[in-house]
N, C-alpha and C positions, 0 to 999 in steps of 0.2 A: 681503577675501572673507568672505561670511557663511557660517559653518559650520552644518551641521545636526547637532543633538544626537540621537543614537540612544538613545532612552529605554528601557532594559531593564526598568525598573519597570513602565512602561505596557504594554509588549509581553508581559512575563511575566504580567501581570494578565489580558490577553486570553486567553493560553494556559490559565491556571488556571481562568478562567471556563468555557472550553470543556470542560476536563477535569471540572470539577464537574458540568456539565450532562450529560455522557456517563455519569458515575458514577451520577447520580440515575436516568438512563434504564436503566442496567444493573440497578439495584436494583428498579426498577418492573417491568421486563419479565422479568428472569431470577432475581430474588431473591438476587443476589450483589453484593458490593462488593469493590473491590481491597484487598488486604492487603499491607503492607510491614513488614519487620522490619529494624531497624538494630542491629548489634552493636558495642558500644564496649568495648575491652579497656583498662583503666586509667582514669586520671582527668585526662587532659590537658585543661586549661580550654578551649582553643580548640576541641577536638574535641567537648567537652560542649555548647558553644554551638551548633556546627554540627549535631550530632545532634538537639539540642532543636528547632532550627528546621525540620528535616526532619519530625520527628514532628508539630509544630504545624501545618505546612502540610498534611500528610496528613489530619489530623483535620478541618481546615477544608474540605477537598475531599470529605469523606464517606468516607474510607478507614478501614479497620482499621489501626491503627498499634501495633506492638510494639517497644519499646526494651529491649534486653538489655545490661546493664552488668556486665562481668566484672572480677574483680580484676586488678591489674597483673601478678601472678605466675601468671596462668592458663596452664596447660600447653597446648601445641599440640593434644594429643589431646582435651582438654576443649573447646577451641574448635571443632574439627572435629566433635565429637559434637553440639554445639549447632547447627552448620550442617546436619548430617544430620537433626536433628529438624525444622528449618524446611523442609528440602527435602521432607520427608514430610507436611507440614501443608498440606492442600488450601486452607485459608483464607489462606495467605501466598503471594503471587504475585511479590513482589520481596524479595530479600535483599541486604544490603550490609554489609560490615565496614569500619568507619571507619578510615582511615589517619591518622597512622602507628600501627602496632602495636608492642608491646614487642619487644625483641631476640630473645626466645625463639620468636617467631612467624615462621614462613616464609610470607611474604605470597603467594608463588607457589602454595604448596600450598593456601592458603585460597581463592584465586581458582579453582583447579581443582576444589575441593570443592563449590563452589556449582553447583547445577543450572543449565545454560545457559538453561533456560526461565524461570529466576527471576533471571538475571544482569542486573538492570536498570541496573547501572553500565556494562555492556558491556566487561568486562575479560577474560572467559573467551575463550581462543583460538578456540573455536567461533564465537562472535559476532563477534570481530575478523576472522576469516576471511570470514564473510558480508559484513561491512562492506566489505572490500577488493574483493570480486568484485561488489559492487553488489546483493547479495541482500537485498531489503527485508523478508524474512520474519524476520530477526533484530532485535536492538535496535540503537539508535544511541547512541554515547557522549554523555553529557549535556551537557558544556560545548561540544564541537564542534558538536553538533546545535543547541544554543542559539545559537551564532554564525550558523549557517546560517539559522535562523528570524529572527534579527535582520535579516540582510541581506534575506531574502525580504519580510518585513513592512514594511521600510523602502523597498521598491521598488528595491533595488540588485541588479542582475543580474550574476552573475559570468561568464556565458557570453562567451567571447572575450576576457576580461580577464586581466591578469597579476596573480596574487595571490602575495604573499610572506609566508611564515610565519616568524616568529622563534621558534625553539625546536623540538626534535624529540622531546619527551616522548611516552610511550605514552598519556598522558591527554589531551593537547591536540594537539601538533604532528603526530604521525603520523596519527591518525584524521582530523584536519581536512584533511590532504593528500588522504586517500582520498575524503572527502566532496566537496571542491571539484573534484576531477578527474573525478568520475563523469560518464558520458554520459547525463545526465538533466536534466530541468527544474530550474532553480535552481542548477545547477553548471556543468560544461563550461568551467572556468577552466584556464588554463595556470599551474602552481603551482611556485614555487621555495621550498625550505626552507633557511633559514640557521640556523647553530648556532655553538657555541663554537669550532669549527675553521674557520669560514668566514673567509678572509683580509680581505675588504673588504665587510662587510655593507651599508654605505651605497650601494655600487655597485648592489646589487640593489634596495634599498628605494626608491631614487630613480627606478627604472623602473616601480615597482608602481602599479597602479590601486587595489589593495586591499592593505593591510598589516595583518597580525594579529600583535600583540606578545604572546608567551607565553614570554618568555625568563628571567623571574624576577629582573630587575634594575630597581630603581626608576629611573624617568624615563630609561630607556636610549634610547628613540627620540626624537630631537630634530627640530626643524623643518628643519634643513638636510639631514636624511636622507630627506625625502619630497618628492614633486613636488606642485605646486599642485593642489588639488582632489581629492587622493587620499582614499579611504575608510580610516579608521584604526579598527581594533577592538582594544581593550586588554583582554587577559585577565589581566594581572598584578594581584596583590594584595600590596603591600609595606607594612610599617609603618615609618614614619620619624619621627624626633624633630621635635616641634613645640611649643616652650615656650608658644605662645599658646593651646593647648588645655588643658582641665582635666586630661586624662590625661597630657599631655606628649608625645603622639604622635598621628599620624593615618595613614590609609590612602591610599596613592597607587598608581598603576598602573606599568606598564613604559614608559609614554609620558609625556614632559614635556608635560603636558596644555595649559597656557596657550599656550605658543609653537606647539605643533603645531596646536591648534584655530584659530589665526590663519591657518593656511596650508591646512588640510585642507578637503575638501568635506563630509565627514561624520565623526563621531567618537563613540565611546562613552565615557562618564565612568566614573570609579572613585571611590567606589562608585556603584552604580545603573545599570551597563551590563550586562556579561556575567553578573555574579554572580547576580542574580535568575533568570536564564534557566536556570542549571544545575539548581536545585531544581525549576523548572517542568517541565523535560524529564525529570527523574528521575520525577516524578509521572506524566507522560504515558507513560513506559516501563512503569511499574507498571500503569497502566490497560490498556495494550496486552497485557501479560502476562496480566492477568485475562481480557480479551476472548478471547485465544487459548486459554486454558484451558477455555473453555466453547464453543469453536467459533464465536465471533463474529468477523467480519472486523475486524482492529485499525484504530483511528483513525490 
């Protein structure tokens, strides 16, 4: 069977080009541009790289980008004060606090402190509630939305299909369930969510037309766990040892890629699949927030 590779780099590039074009149009017609602020507490190397990539992409698209780095020992009150400052800044339309945060920070309190109109990560209960009831006036969570866009732009229609999601996190599994099951174009799937307490995960994945692996275990999904021709979306990012590389390690997904690709109908690679879509949809959410702030119908 010849598998189709779903190219997240190419599709995210399309999305980013569209975002850049709409950003330029906003500046020309209304004299505004989207603004995004990312707060990093501490000096975690992986977080620094990720935050840097967000800022770089924002600038490439013509956004205003503000990166705030706070010391590891920053008190909760100081972080909340910084968020309050950004909430009040009309030139900032999207705010996010990079996870993980140090122990003294209550991440739930941080989420609640961000103005829902600037919650471009879609973590605030206000936006999560809108997502669940299918209210398109809110934001969509970046990684799940990225998965939906990958499916749509690859010509894969979930309607009437059985989709199985591995993982029930608040970041991927739960919101993706809500998106896939909506009564709307590009969704209308029957959805099963499997997790650490599911007795026989393979029983469900072998029935699935679409499998989304977001379980956080390297190469968890194997070829014997899917049916021939299934669509496999790999959200996982895991670092494993690899003596053949200069660093001694490499990134792999939650899918045993080579063996699953030999059986699947379509599959996303890691890296180069879902990952680039997450930042692309974050930027699109920020653009939408900017549009809404001046009364323009969001893209």
